[in-house]
All heavy atoms as a GROMACS GRO file, in nm:
protein
  601
    1MET      N    1   1.756  -2.657  -4.268
    1MET     CA    2   1.708  -2.670  -4.131
    1MET      C    3   1.586  -2.579  -4.112
    1MET      O    4   1.587  -2.464  -4.154
    1MET     CB    5   1.821  -2.634  -4.035
    1MET     CG    6   1.785  -2.626  -3.888
    1MET     SD    7   1.762  -2.773  -3.788
    1MET     CE    8   1.911  -2.865  -3.800
    2LYS      N    9   1.482  -2.633  -4.051
    2LYS     CA   10   1.361  -2.555  -4.027
    2LYS      C   11   1.384  -2.454  -3.914
    2LYS      O   12   1.462  -2.480  -3.823
    2LYS     CB   13   1.247  -2.648  -3.985
    2LYS     CG   14   1.205  -2.746  -4.092
    2LYS     CD   15   1.098  -2.838  -4.035
    2LYS     CE   16   1.069  -2.949  -4.132
    2LYS     NZ   17   0.986  -3.052  -4.074
    3ARG      N   18   1.313  -2.344  -3.922
    3ARG     CA   19   1.318  -2.244  -3.815
    3ARG      C   20   1.242  -2.298  -3.695
    3ARG      O   21   1.131  -2.350  -3.709
    3ARG     CB   22   1.255  -2.114  -3.864
    3ARG     CG   23   1.259  -2.004  -3.761
    3ARG     CD   24   1.205  -1.875  -3.819
    3ARG     NE   25   1.216  -1.769  -3.722
    3ARG     CZ   26   1.131  -1.668  -3.713
    3ARG    NH1   27   1.030  -1.660  -3.797
    3ARG    NH2   28   1.147  -1.576  -3.622
    4VAL      N   29   1.301  -2.287  -3.577
    4VAL     CA   30   1.239  -2.336  -3.455
    4VAL      C   31   1.223  -2.219  -3.358
    4VAL      O   32   1.319  -2.147  -3.330
    4VAL     CB   33   1.325  -2.447  -3.390
    4VAL    CG1   34   1.261  -2.494  -3.260
    4VAL    CG2   35   1.344  -2.564  -3.486
    5LEU      N   36   1.100  -2.202  -3.309
    5LEU     CA   37   1.069  -2.098  -3.210
    5LEU      C   38   1.020  -2.167  -3.084
    5LEU      O   39   0.936  -2.258  -3.092
    5LEU     CB   40   0.960  -2.004  -3.261
    5LEU     CG   41   0.985  -1.930  -3.391
    5LEU    CD1   42   0.860  -1.858  -3.436
    5LEU    CD2   43   1.096  -1.830  -3.371
    6LEU      N   44   1.068  -2.122  -2.970
    6LEU     CA   45   1.021  -2.174  -2.842
    6LEU      C   46   0.959  -2.059  -2.764
    6LEU      O   47   1.028  -1.966  -2.723
    6LEU     CB   48   1.138  -2.234  -2.763
    6LEU     CG   49   1.109  -2.274  -2.618
    6LEU    CD1   50   1.000  -2.381  -2.611
    6LEU    CD2   51   1.236  -2.322  -2.550
    7TYR      N   52   0.827  -2.064  -2.748
    7TYR     CA   53   0.756  -1.966  -2.666
    7TYR      C   54   0.753  -2.023  -2.525
    7TYR      O   55   0.704  -2.134  -2.503
    7TYR     CB   56   0.614  -1.943  -2.718
    7TYR     CG   57   0.612  -1.871  -2.851
    7TYR    CD1   58   0.615  -1.942  -2.971
    7TYR    CD2   59   0.610  -1.732  -2.857
    7TYR    CE1   60   0.616  -1.877  -3.092
    7TYR    CE2   61   0.611  -1.666  -2.979
    7TYR     CZ   62   0.613  -1.739  -3.095
    7TYR     OH   63   0.614  -1.673  -3.216
    8SER      N   64   0.805  -1.947  -2.430
    8SER     CA   65   0.829  -1.998  -2.297
    8SER      C   66   0.808  -1.889  -2.194
    8SER      O   67   0.779  -1.775  -2.228
    8SER     CB   68   0.974  -2.050  -2.293
    8SER     OG   69   1.004  -2.107  -2.170
    9GLN      N   70   0.824  -1.927  -2.066
    9GLN     CA   71   0.822  -1.829  -1.958
    9GLN      C   72   0.901  -1.884  -1.840
    9GLN      O   73   0.912  -2.006  -1.825
    9GLN     CB   74   0.680  -1.792  -1.918
    9GLN     CG   75   0.597  -1.908  -1.866
    9GLN     CD   76   0.455  -1.866  -1.839
    9GLN    OE1   77   0.431  -1.757  -1.789
    9GLN    NE2   78   0.361  -1.952  -1.874
   10PRO      N   79   0.956  -1.796  -1.759
   10PRO     CA   80   1.034  -1.841  -1.643
   10PRO      C   81   0.946  -1.921  -1.547
   10PRO      O   82   0.826  -1.897  -1.536
   10PRO     CB   83   1.080  -1.710  -1.578
   10PRO     CG   84   1.068  -1.606  -1.684
   10PRO     CD   85   0.956  -1.651  -1.774
   11GLY      N   86   1.007  -2.018  -1.482
   11GLY     CA   87   0.936  -2.096  -1.380
   11GLY      C   88   0.845  -2.203  -1.436
   11GLY      O   89   0.761  -2.257  -1.365
   12CYS      N   90   0.861  -2.237  -1.563
   12CYS     CA   91   0.777  -2.336  -1.630
   12CYS      C   92   0.860  -2.462  -1.653
   12CYS      O   93   0.945  -2.463  -1.742
   12CYS     CB   94   0.726  -2.276  -1.762
   12CYS     SG   95   0.657  -2.393  -1.879
   13PRO      N   96   0.839  -2.568  -1.571
   13PRO     CA   97   0.921  -2.689  -1.586
   13PRO      C   98   0.916  -2.752  -1.727
   13PRO      O   99   1.021  -2.790  -1.780
   13PRO     CB  100   0.866  -2.784  -1.479
   13PRO     CG  101   0.810  -2.692  -1.375
   13PRO     CD  102   0.753  -2.577  -1.454
   14PRO      N  103   0.798  -2.763  -1.792
   14PRO     CA  104   0.799  -2.820  -1.927
   14PRO      C  105   0.875  -2.731  -2.027
   14PRO      O  106   0.935  -2.781  -2.122
   14PRO     CB  107   0.651  -2.830  -1.966
   14PRO     CG  108   0.576  -2.824  -1.838
   14PRO     CD  109   0.661  -2.743  -1.744
   15CYS      N  110   0.874  -2.600  -2.004
   15CYS     CA  111   0.950  -2.508  -2.090
   15CYS      C  112   1.099  -2.535  -2.076
   15CYS      O  113   1.173  -2.539  -2.175
   15CYS     CB  114   0.921  -2.363  -2.053
   15CYS     SG  115   0.750  -2.314  -2.072
   16TYR      N  116   1.142  -2.555  -1.951
   16TYR     CA  117   1.283  -2.585  -1.925
   16TYR      C  118   1.322  -2.715  -1.994
   16TYR      O  119   1.428  -2.724  -2.057
   16TYR     CB  120   1.309  -2.592  -1.775
   16TYR     CG  121   1.450  -2.633  -1.741
   16TYR    CD1  122   1.554  -2.540  -1.749
   16TYR    CD2  123   1.480  -2.763  -1.706
   16TYR    CE1  124   1.685  -2.576  -1.721
   16TYR    CE2  125   1.610  -2.801  -1.679
   16TYR     CZ  126   1.712  -2.708  -1.687
   16TYR     OH  127   1.842  -2.744  -1.660
   17ALA      N  128   1.235  -2.816  -1.985
   17ALA     CA  129   1.263  -2.945  -2.048
   17ALA      C  130   1.273  -2.931  -2.200
   17ALA      O  131   1.361  -2.991  -2.263
   17ALA     CB  132   1.154  -3.046  -2.011
   18ALA      N  133   1.185  -2.851  -2.259
   18ALA     CA  134   1.188  -2.830  -2.404
   18ALA      C  135   1.316  -2.759  -2.446
   18ALA      O  136   1.382  -2.798  -2.544
   18ALA     CB  137   1.066  -2.750  -2.448
   19LYS      N  138   1.354  -2.657  -2.369
   19LYS     CA  139   1.477  -2.582  -2.400
   19LYS      C  140   1.598  -2.673  -2.388
   19LYS      O  141   1.686  -2.672  -2.476
   19LYS     CB  142   1.488  -2.463  -2.303
   19LYS     CG  143   1.605  -2.372  -2.331
   19LYS     CD  144   1.602  -2.254  -2.235
   19LYS     CE  145   1.715  -2.159  -2.258
   19LYS     NZ  146   1.717  -2.048  -2.164
   20LEU      N  147   1.603  -2.754  -2.283
   20LEU     CA  148   1.714  -2.847  -2.263
   20LEU      C  149   1.720  -2.950  -2.377
   20LEU      O  150   1.827  -2.980  -2.429
   20LEU     CB  151   1.699  -2.916  -2.128
   20LEU     CG  152   1.814  -3.005  -2.084
   20LEU    CD1  153   1.943  -2.924  -2.071
   20LEU    CD2  154   1.780  -3.072  -1.952
   21PHE      N  155   1.604  -3.002  -2.418
   21PHE     CA  156   1.596  -3.098  -2.529
   21PHE      C  157   1.659  -3.038  -2.654
   21PHE      O  158   1.741  -3.102  -2.721
   21PHE     CB  159   1.451  -3.135  -2.555
   21PHE     CG  160   1.430  -3.226  -2.674
   21PHE    CD1  161   1.422  -3.363  -2.657
   21PHE    CD2  162   1.419  -3.175  -2.802
   21PHE    CE1  163   1.404  -3.447  -2.766
   21PHE    CE2  164   1.400  -3.257  -2.911
   21PHE     CZ  165   1.393  -3.394  -2.893
   22LEU      N  166   1.621  -2.914  -2.687
   22LEU     CA  167   1.672  -2.849  -2.809
   22LEU      C  168   1.823  -2.826  -2.798
   22LEU      O  169   1.896  -2.847  -2.894
   22LEU     CB  170   1.598  -2.718  -2.833
   22LEU     CG  171   1.451  -2.734  -2.871
   22LEU    CD1  172   1.380  -2.598  -2.865
   22LEU    CD2  173   1.436  -2.796  -3.009
   23GLN      N  174   1.869  -2.786  -2.680
   23GLN     CA  175   2.013  -2.762  -2.661
   23GLN      C  176   2.092  -2.892  -2.672
   23GLN      O  177   2.195  -2.896  -2.739
   23GLN     CB  178   2.038  -2.694  -2.526
   23GLN     CG  179   1.988  -2.552  -2.521
   23GLN     CD  180   1.993  -2.492  -2.382
   23GLN    OE1  181   1.988  -2.561  -2.281
   23GLN    NE2  182   2.000  -2.359  -2.377
   24VAL      N  183   2.046  -2.998  -2.606
   24VAL     CA  184   2.116  -3.127  -2.608
   24VAL      C  185   2.124  -3.183  -2.750
   24VAL      O  186   2.225  -3.240  -2.790
   24VAL     CB  187   2.046  -3.228  -2.512
   24VAL    CG1  188   2.093  -3.369  -2.536
   24VAL    CG2  189   2.070  -3.187  -2.367
   25HIS      N  190   2.016  -3.162  -2.827
   25HIS     CA  191   2.013  -3.212  -2.965
   25HIS      C  192   2.075  -3.112  -3.063
   25HIS      O  193   2.067  -3.132  -3.184
   25HIS     CB  194   1.870  -3.248  -3.005
   25HIS     CG  195   1.820  -3.372  -2.937
   25HIS    ND1  196   1.766  -3.370  -2.810
   25HIS    CD2  197   1.820  -3.501  -2.976
   25HIS    CE1  198   1.733  -3.493  -2.776
   25HIS    NE2  199   1.765  -3.575  -2.875
   26GLU      N  200   2.133  -3.006  -3.009
   26GLU     CA  201   2.202  -2.903  -3.088
   26GLU      C  202   2.115  -2.846  -3.200
   26GLU      O  203   2.158  -2.826  -3.313
   26GLU     CB  204   2.334  -2.958  -3.144
   26GLU     CG  205   2.430  -2.999  -3.033
   26GLU     CD  206   2.562  -3.052  -3.084
   26GLU    OE1  207   2.576  -3.079  -3.205
   26GLU    OE2  208   2.653  -3.067  -3.001
   27VAL      N  209   1.990  -2.820  -3.163
   27VAL     CA  210   1.895  -2.760  -3.257
   27VAL      C  211   1.896  -2.609  -3.234
   27VAL      O  212   1.865  -2.563  -3.124
   27VAL     CB  213   1.752  -2.814  -3.234
   27VAL    CG1  214   1.652  -2.744  -3.323
   27VAL    CG2  215   1.748  -2.965  -3.254
   28PRO      N  216   1.934  -2.531  -3.335
   28PRO     CA  217   1.926  -2.385  -3.318
   28PRO      C  218   1.780  -2.343  -3.304
   28PRO      O  219   1.695  -2.393  -3.377
   28PRO     CB  220   1.987  -2.329  -3.447
   28PRO     CG  221   2.027  -2.445  -3.531
   28PRO     CD  222   1.981  -2.570  -3.465
   29PHE      N  223   1.753  -2.256  -3.209
   29PHE     CA  224   1.615  -2.212  -3.188
   29PHE      C  225   1.613  -2.069  -3.137
   29PHE      O  226   1.711  -2.019  -3.083
   29PHE     CB  227   1.541  -2.305  -3.092
   29PHE     CG  228   1.592  -2.303  -2.950
   29PHE    CD1  229   1.532  -2.223  -2.854
   29PHE    CD2  230   1.701  -2.380  -2.913
   29PHE    CE1  231   1.579  -2.222  -2.723
   29PHE    CE2  232   1.749  -2.380  -2.783
   29PHE     CZ  233   1.688  -2.300  -2.688
   30GLU      N  234   1.500  -2.006  -3.156
   30GLU     CA  235   1.477  -1.870  -3.106
   30GLU      C  236   1.390  -1.881  -2.983
   30GLU      O  237   1.283  -1.944  -2.987
   30GLU     CB  238   1.410  -1.787  -3.215
   30GLU     CG  239   1.399  -1.640  -3.181
   30GLU     CD  240   1.340  -1.558  -3.294
   30GLU    OE1  241   1.344  -1.605  -3.410
   30GLU    OE2  242   1.289  -1.449  -3.265
   31TYR      N  243   1.436  -1.824  -2.873
   31TYR     CA  244   1.364  -1.828  -2.745
   31TYR      C  245   1.282  -1.702  -2.730
   31TYR      O  246   1.335  -1.592  -2.746
   31TYR     CB  247   1.467  -1.839  -2.632
   31TYR     CG  248   1.407  -1.842  -2.494
   31TYR    CD1  249   1.363  -1.961  -2.438
   31TYR    CD2  250   1.394  -1.725  -2.419
   31TYR    CE1  251   1.309  -1.963  -2.310
   31TYR    CE2  252   1.340  -1.727  -2.292
   31TYR     CZ  253   1.298  -1.846  -2.238
   31TYR     OH  254   1.244  -1.849  -2.112
   32LYS      N  255   1.154  -1.718  -2.701
   32LYS     CA  256   1.066  -1.602  -2.683
   32LYS      C  257   0.999  -1.612  -2.547
   32LYS      O  258   0.922  -1.704  -2.523
   32LYS     CB  259   0.962  -1.595  -2.795
   32LYS     CG  260   1.027  -1.574  -2.931
   32LYS     CD  261   0.926  -1.529  -3.032
   32LYS     CE  262   0.996  -1.495  -3.162
   32LYS     NZ  263   0.943  -1.374  -3.220
   33ASP      N  264   1.030  -1.516  -2.459
   33ASP     CA  265   0.974  -1.512  -2.324
   33ASP      C  266   0.843  -1.434  -2.328
   33ASP      O  267   0.844  -1.313  -2.344
   33ASP     CB  268   1.076  -1.447  -2.231
   33ASP     CG  269   1.030  -1.442  -2.086
   33ASP    OD1  270   0.908  -1.451  -2.059
   33ASP    OD2  271   1.118  -1.428  -1.999
   34VAL      N  272   0.732  -1.504  -2.312
   34VAL     CA  273   0.601  -1.440  -2.325
   34VAL      C  274   0.567  -1.352  -2.204
   34VAL      O  275   0.476  -1.270  -2.212
   34VAL     CB  276   0.488  -1.542  -2.351
   34VAL    CG1  277   0.513  -1.616  -2.481
   34VAL    CG2  278   0.471  -1.639  -2.237
   35GLN      N  279   0.640  -1.369  -2.094
   35GLN     CA  280   0.617  -1.281  -1.978
   35GLN      C  281   0.686  -1.147  -1.996
   35GLN      O  282   0.631  -1.044  -1.960
   35GLN     CB  283   0.670  -1.347  -1.850
   35GLN     CG  284   0.567  -1.427  -1.777
   35GLN     CD  285   0.618  -1.476  -1.641
   35GLN    OE1  286   0.733  -1.452  -1.602
   35GLN    NE2  287   0.532  -1.545  -1.570
   36ALA      N  288   0.805  -1.150  -2.053
   36ALA     CA  289   0.885  -1.028  -2.066
   36ALA      C  290   0.861  -0.953  -2.196
   36ALA      O  291   0.891  -0.835  -2.205
   36ALA     CB  292   1.034  -1.062  -2.054
   37ASP      N  293   0.806  -1.022  -2.297
   37ASP     CA  294   0.794  -0.964  -2.431
   37ASP      C  295   0.649  -0.965  -2.477
   37ASP      O  296   0.596  -1.069  -2.514
   37ASP     CB  297   0.882  -1.046  -2.527
   37ASP     CG  298   0.883  -0.993  -2.669
   37ASP    OD1  299   0.806  -0.899  -2.699
   37ASP    OD2  300   0.960  -1.046  -2.750
   38PRO      N  301   0.582  -0.848  -2.475
   38PRO     CA  302   0.442  -0.843  -2.515
   38PRO      C  303   0.419  -0.884  -2.661
   38PRO      O  304   0.314  -0.938  -2.696
   38PRO     CB  305   0.400  -0.698  -2.491
   38PRO     CG  306   0.522  -0.623  -2.455
   38PRO     CD  307   0.633  -0.719  -2.430
   39VAL      N  308   0.518  -0.862  -2.746
   39VAL     CA  309   0.506  -0.904  -2.887
   39VAL      C  310   0.503  -1.057  -2.894
   39VAL      O  311   0.423  -1.115  -2.967
   39VAL     CB  312   0.620  -0.844  -2.973
   39VAL    CG1  313   0.617  -0.901  -3.113
   39VAL    CG2  314   0.612  -0.692  -2.975
   40ALA      N  315   0.588  -1.122  -2.817
   40ALA     CA  316   0.591  -1.269  -2.814
   40ALA      C  317   0.458  -1.323  -2.762
   40ALA      O  318   0.407  -1.422  -2.814
   40ALA     CB  319   0.706  -1.318  -2.727
   41LEU      N  320   0.401  -1.260  -2.660
   41LEU     CA  321   0.271  -1.302  -2.608
   41LEU      C  322   0.163  -1.290  -2.715
   41LEU      O  323   0.081  -1.381  -2.732
   41LEU     CB  324   0.235  -1.221  -2.483
   41LEU     CG  325   0.099  -1.254  -2.421
   41LEU    CD1  326   0.093  -1.401  -2.378
   41LEU    CD2  327   0.072  -1.162  -2.302
   42ARG      N  328   0.164  -1.181  -2.790
   42ARG     CA  329   0.066  -1.162  -2.898
   42ARG      C  330   0.085  -1.270  -3.005
   42ARG      O  331  -0.013  -1.328  -3.054
   42ARG     CB  332   0.079  -1.021  -2.956
   42ARG     CG  333  -0.032  -0.988  -3.055
   42ARG     CD  334  -0.038  -0.840  -3.093
   42ARG     NE  335   0.088  -0.787  -3.143
   42ARG     CZ  336   0.163  -0.698  -3.078
   42ARG    NH1  337   0.126  -0.651  -2.961
   42ARG    NH2  338   0.275  -0.654  -3.131
   43GLU      N  339   0.210  -1.299  -3.041
   43GLU     CA  340   0.238  -1.404  -3.140
   43GLU      C  341   0.185  -1.538  -3.090
   43GLU      O  342   0.125  -1.614  -3.167
   43GLU     CB  343   0.388  -1.416  -3.165
   43GLU     CG  344   0.449  -1.300  -3.239
   43GLU     CD  345   0.601  -1.308  -3.245
   43GLU    OE1  346   0.660  -1.412  -3.206
   43GLU    OE2  347   0.663  -1.209  -3.290
   44LEU      N  348   0.206  -1.568  -2.961
   44LEU     CA  349   0.158  -1.693  -2.903
   44LEU      C  350   0.007  -1.704  -2.917
   44LEU      O  351  -0.046  -1.807  -2.958
   44LEU     CB  352   0.198  -1.700  -2.755
   44LEU     CG  353   0.155  -1.825  -2.679
   44LEU    CD1  354   0.238  -1.945  -2.720
   44LEU    CD2  355   0.165  -1.802  -2.529
   45MET      N  356  -0.064  -1.597  -2.888
   45MET     CA  357  -0.209  -1.598  -2.896
   45MET      C  358  -0.256  -1.611  -3.042
   45MET      O  359  -0.358  -1.673  -3.068
   45MET     CB  360  -0.266  -1.475  -2.827
   45MET     CG  361  -0.234  -1.478  -2.678
   45MET     SD  362  -0.298  -1.340  -2.586
   45MET     CE  363  -0.462  -1.400  -2.553
   46GLU      N  364  -0.179  -1.555  -3.135
   46GLU     CA  365  -0.213  -1.568  -3.277
   46GLU      C  366  -0.197  -1.712  -3.325
   46GLU      O  367  -0.256  -1.751  -3.426
   46GLU     CB  368  -0.128  -1.473  -3.362
   46GLU     CG  369  -0.168  -1.328  -3.346
   46GLU     CD  370  -0.071  -1.230  -3.410
   46GLU    OE1  371   0.031  -1.272  -3.468
   46GLU    OE2  372  -0.097  -1.108  -3.398
   47LEU      N  373  -0.119  -1.791  -3.252
   47LEU     CA  374  -0.104  -1.934  -3.283
   47LEU      C  375  -0.215  -2.016  -3.218
   47LEU      O  376  -0.211  -2.139  -3.219
   47LEU     CB  377   0.033  -1.984  -3.233
   47LEU     CG  378   0.155  -1.925  -3.301
   47LEU    CD1  379   0.282  -1.961  -3.224
   47LEU    CD2  380   0.164  -1.974  -3.445
   48ASN      N  381  -0.314  -1.948  -3.160
   48ASN     CA  382  -0.424  -2.012  -3.089
   48ASN      C  383  -0.376  -2.091  -2.968
   48ASN      O  384  -0.427  -2.199  -2.938
   48ASN     CB  385  -0.508  -2.100  -3.182
   48ASN     CG  386  -0.581  -2.019  -3.285
   48ASN    OD1  387  -0.635  -1.914  -3.254
   48ASN    ND2  388  -0.582  -2.066  -3.408
   49SER      N  389  -0.274  -2.038  -2.901
   49SER     CA  390  -0.221  -2.102  -2.781
   49SER      C  391  -0.222  -2.001  -2.668
   49SER      O  392  -0.200  -1.883  -2.688
   49SER     CB  393  -0.079  -2.150  -2.806
   49SER     OG  394  -0.026  -2.205  -2.687
   50ARG      N  395  -0.248  -2.053  -2.551
   50ARG     CA  396  -0.236  -1.973  -2.428
   50ARG      C  397  -0.146  -2.046  -2.330
   50ARG      O  398  -0.146  -2.016  -2.212
   50ARG     CB  399  -0.374  -1.948  -2.367
   50ARG     CG  400  -0.462  -1.863  -2.455
   50ARG     CD  401  -0.598  -1.844  -2.392
   50ARG     NE  402  -0.684  -1.769  -2.481
   50ARG     CZ  403  -0.700  -1.638  -2.477
   50ARG    NH1  404  -0.634  -1.566  -2.390
   50ARG    NH2  405  -0.782  -1.578  -2.560
   51SER      N  406  -0.073  -2.147  -2.381
   51SER     CA  407   0.009  -2.232  -2.295
   51SER      C  408   0.156  -2.226  -2.336
   51SER      O  409   0.187  -2.205  -2.452
   51SER     CB  410  -0.036  -2.377  -2.308
   51SER     OG  411  -0.170  -2.392  -2.272
   52THR      N  412   0.240  -2.248  -2.237
   52THR     CA  413   0.382  -2.265  -2.265
   52THR      C  414   0.424  -2.400  -2.212
   52THR      O  415   0.366  -2.447  -2.114
   52THR     CB  416   0.466  -2.154  -2.198
   52THR    OG1  417   0.442  -2.153  -2.058
   52THR    CG2  418   0.437  -2.018  -2.259
   53PRO      N  419   0.517  -2.464  -2.277
   53PRO     CA  420   0.581  -2.418  -2.400
   53PRO      C  421   0.493  -2.439  -2.522
   53PRO      O  422   0.413  -2.532  -2.526
   53PRO     CB  423   0.705  -2.506  -2.410
   53PRO     CG  424   0.663  -2.635  -2.345
   53PRO     CD  425   0.570  -2.594  -2.234
   54THR      N  426   0.507  -2.350  -2.616
   54THR     CA  427   0.455  -2.371  -2.750
   54THR      C  428   0.577  -2.365  -2.841
   54THR      O  429   0.656  -2.272  -2.832
   54THR     CB  430   0.351  -2.263  -2.788
   54THR    OG1  431   0.236  -2.280  -2.704
   54THR    CG2  432   0.309  -2.275  -2.933
   55ILE      N  433   0.590  -2.468  -2.922
   55ILE     CA  434   0.707  -2.480  -3.008
   55ILE      C  435   0.661  -2.480  -3.153
   55ILE      O  436   0.569  -2.554  -3.190
   55ILE     CB  437   0.783  -2.611  -2.977
   55ILE    CG1  438   0.819  -2.616  -2.828
   55ILE    CG2  439   0.908  -2.622  -3.064
   55ILE    CD1  440   0.860  -2.753  -2.779
   56VAL      N  441   0.724  -2.395  -3.234
   56VAL     CA  442   0.693  -2.388  -3.376
   56VAL      C  443   0.815  -2.442  -3.451
   56VAL      O  444   0.926  -2.392  -3.433
   56VAL     CB  445   0.661  -2.244  -3.420
   56VAL    CG1  446   0.628  -2.239  -3.569
   56VAL    CG2  447   0.548  -2.186  -3.337
   57VAL      N  448   0.791  -2.546  -3.532
   57VAL     CA  449   0.896  -2.604  -3.615
   57VAL      C  450   0.850  -2.589  -3.759
   57VAL      O  451   0.755  -2.657  -3.801
   57VAL     CB  452   0.920  -2.753  -3.581
   57VAL    CG1  453   1.029  -2.811  -3.671
   57VAL    CG2  454   0.955  -2.771  -3.434
   58GLY      N  455   0.913  -2.498  -3.832
   58GLY     CA  456   0.866  -2.468  -3.967
   58GLY      C  457   0.725  -2.412  -3.960
   58GLY      O  458   0.702  -2.309  -3.898
   59ASP      N  459   0.628  -2.484  -4.018
   59ASP     CA  460   0.488  -2.441  -4.016
   59ASP      C  461   0.405  -2.516  -3.912
   59ASP      O  462   0.286  -2.492  -3.898
   59ASP     CB  463   0.424  -2.462  -4.154
   59ASP     CG  464   0.487  -2.374  -4.260
   59ASP    OD1  465   0.533  -2.263  -4.226
   59ASP    OD2  466   0.491  -2.416  -4.377
   60GLU      N  467   0.467  -2.610  -3.841
   60GLU     CA  468   0.396  -2.693  -3.744
   60GLU      C  469   0.401  -2.630  -3.605
   60GLU      O  470   0.507  -2.585  -3.560
   60GLU     CB  471   0.457  -2.833  -3.738
   60GLU     CG  472   0.447  -2.911  -3.867
   60GLU     CD  473   0.306  -2.955  -3.898
   60GLU    OE1  474   0.228  -2.983  -3.805
   60GLU    OE2  475   0.273  -2.962  -4.018
   61VAL      N  476   0.287  -2.631  -3.537
   61VAL     CA  477   0.278  -2.576  -3.402
   61VAL      C  478   0.251  -2.690  -3.304
   61VAL      O  479   0.158  -2.768  -3.323
   61VAL     CB  480   0.165  -2.471  -3.392
   61VAL    CG1  481   0.151  -2.420  -3.249
   61VAL    CG2  482   0.188  -2.358  -3.489
   62MET      N  483   0.333  -2.698  -3.201
   62MET     CA  484   0.314  -2.798  -3.096
   62MET      C  485   0.292  -2.725  -2.965
   62MET      O  486   0.377  -2.648  -2.921
   62MET     CB  487   0.435  -2.890  -3.085
   62MET     CG  488   0.417  -2.997  -2.979
   62MET     SD  489   0.547  -3.121  -2.977
   62MET     CE  490   0.677  -3.030  -2.899
   63ILE      N  491   0.177  -2.749  -2.904
   63ILE     CA  492   0.146  -2.688  -2.774
   63ILE      C  493   0.177  -2.792  -2.667
   63ILE      O  494   0.126  -2.904  -2.671
   63ILE     CB  495  -0.001  -2.642  -2.769
   63ILE    CG1  496  -0.026  -2.537  -2.878
   63ILE    CG2  497  -0.036  -2.588  -2.631
   63ILE    CD1  498  -0.171  -2.499  -2.898
   64GLY      N  499   0.263  -2.755  -2.574
   64GLY     CA  500   0.311  -2.849  -2.474
   64GLY      C  501   0.441  -2.911  -2.524
   64GLY      O  502   0.486  -2.885  -2.636
   65PHE      N  503   0.501  -2.994  -2.440
   65PHE     CA  504   0.628  -3.057  -2.476
   65PHE      C  505   0.611  -3.207  -2.483
   65PHE      O  506   0.582  -3.273  -2.383
   65PHE     CB  507   0.737  -3.021  -2.375
   65PHE     CG  508   0.868  -3.089  -2.402
   65PHE    CD1  509   0.928  -3.081  -2.525
   65PHE    CD2  510   0.930  -3.163  -2.304
   65PHE    CE1  511   1.050  -3.144  -2.551
   65PHE    CE2  512   1.051  -3.227  -2.327
   65PHE     CZ  513   1.111  -3.217  -2.451
   66ASP      N  514   0.625  -3.260  -2.604
   66ASP     CA  515   0.620  -3.403  -2.630
   66ASP      C  516   0.749  -3.437  -2.705
   66ASP      O  517   0.760  -3.409  -2.825
   66ASP     CB  518   0.496  -3.437  -2.713
   66ASP     CG  519   0.488  -3.583  -2.753
   66ASP    OD1  520   0.589  -3.656  -2.742
   66ASP    OD2  521   0.380  -3.625  -2.797
   67PRO      N  522   0.849  -3.493  -2.635
   67PRO     CA  523   0.979  -3.515  -2.699
   67PRO      C  524   0.972  -3.603  -2.824
   67PRO      O  525   1.043  -3.576  -2.922
   67PRO     CB  526   1.066  -3.578  -2.591
   67PRO     CG  527   0.978  -3.605  -2.475
   67PRO     CD  528   0.849  -3.534  -2.495
   68ASP      N  529   0.888  -3.704  -2.823
   68ASP     CA  530   0.877  -3.792  -2.940
   68ASP      C  531   0.822  -3.716  -3.061
   68ASP      O  532   0.872  -3.726  -3.172
   68ASP     CB  533   0.788  -3.914  -2.910
   68ASP     CG  534   0.851  -4.005  -2.805
   68ASP    OD1  535   0.976  -4.009  -2.796
   68ASP    OD2  536   0.775  -4.072  -2.732
   69ARG      N  537   0.717  -3.638  -3.038
   69ARG     CA  538   0.659  -3.561  -3.148
   69ARG      C  539   0.756  -3.454  -3.196
   69ARG      O  540   0.768  -3.430  -3.317
   69ARG     CB  541   0.527  -3.497  -3.105
   69ARG     CG  542   0.464  -3.417  -3.218
   69ARG     CD  543   0.320  -3.383  -3.196
   69ARG     NE  544   0.275  -3.300  -3.306
   69ARG     CZ  545   0.215  -3.184  -3.291
   69ARG    NH1  546   0.187  -3.136  -3.172
   69ARG    NH2  547   0.180  -3.113  -3.397
   70LEU      N  548   0.827  -3.391  -3.104
   70LEU     CA  549   0.923  -3.288  -3.142
   70LEU      C  550   1.033  -3.348  -3.228
   70LEU      O  551   1.072  -3.290  -3.329
   70LEU     CB  552   0.981  -3.220  -3.018
   70LEU     CG  553   1.078  -3.106  -3.043
   70LEU    CD1  554   1.020  -3.000  -3.136
   70LEU    CD2  555   1.121  -3.043  -2.912
   71GLU      N  556   1.080  -3.467  -3.192
   71GLU     CA  557   1.181  -3.534  -3.274
   71GLU      C  558   1.130  -3.558  -3.416
   71GLU      O  559   1.203  -3.537  -3.514
   71GLU     CB  560   1.222  -3.667  -3.210
   71GLU     CG  561   1.359  -3.662  -3.149
   71GLU     CD  562   1.405  -3.794  -3.097
   71GLU    OE1  563   1.459  -3.873  -3.177
   71GLU    OE2  564   1.386  -3.818  -2.976
   72LEU      N  565   1.004  -3.601  -3.426
   72LEU     CA  566   0.945  -3.624  -3.559
   72LEU      C  567   0.937  -3.495  -3.639
   72LEU      O  568   0.966  -3.491  -3.759
   72LEU     CB  569   0.806  -3.686  -3.547
   72LEU     CG  570   0.799  -3.833  -3.509
   72LEU    CD1  571   0.655  -3.875  -3.484
   72LEU    CD2  572   0.862  -3.919  -3.618
   73LEU      N  573   0.893  -3.387  -3.575
   73LEU     CA  574   0.881  -3.258  -3.644
   73LEU      C  575   1.018  -3.210  -3.692
   73LEU      O  576   1.029  -3.155  -3.802
   73LEU     CB  577   0.819  -3.153  -3.552
   73LEU     CG  578   0.673  -3.171  -3.516
   73LEU    CD1  579   0.629  -3.064  -3.416
   73LEU    CD2  580   0.584  -3.167  -3.639
   74LEU      N  581   1.120  -3.232  -3.612
   74LEU     CA  582   1.254  -3.188  -3.650
   74LEU      C  583   1.312  -3.274  -3.761
   74LEU      O  584   1.389  -3.225  -3.844
   74LEU     CB  585   1.347  -3.191  -3.528
   74LEU     CG  586   1.316  -3.089  -3.419
   74LEU    CD1  587   1.393  -3.120  -3.293
   74LEU    CD2  588   1.344  -2.948  -3.467
   75ALA      N  589   1.274  -3.401  -3.766
   75ALA     CA  590   1.328  -3.493  -3.866
   75ALA      C  591   1.264  -3.477  -4.004
   75ALA      O  592   1.326  -3.503  -4.106
   75ALA     CB  593   1.310  -3.637  -3.818
   76ASN      N  594   1.138  -3.435  -4.006
   76ASN     CA  595   1.065  -3.423  -4.134
   76ASN      C  596   1.093  -3.292  -4.204
   76ASN      O  597   1.116  -3.193  -4.153
   76ASN     CB  598   0.915  -3.438  -4.112
   76ASN     CG  599   0.881  -3.580  -4.070
   76ASN    OD1  600   0.951  -3.674  -4.104
   76ASN    ND2  601   0.775  -3.594  -3.995
   0.00000   0.00000   0.00000
């Protein structure tokens, strides 16, 4: 199983949808709150993203939440 990271922040509806998607599909993931954790924010910026959600599946980075693309990333 690939490592999955979810960079998120409170009050972000697409972040909530991404988190719910991962939970419903029983995908283990690491949640990183970029508002509360300065290290997580720095990691997000190192991924060339300034948006949440940013989801990392293995070596693939997805900025924003696209359920179809996320399913493909998790399946490959």
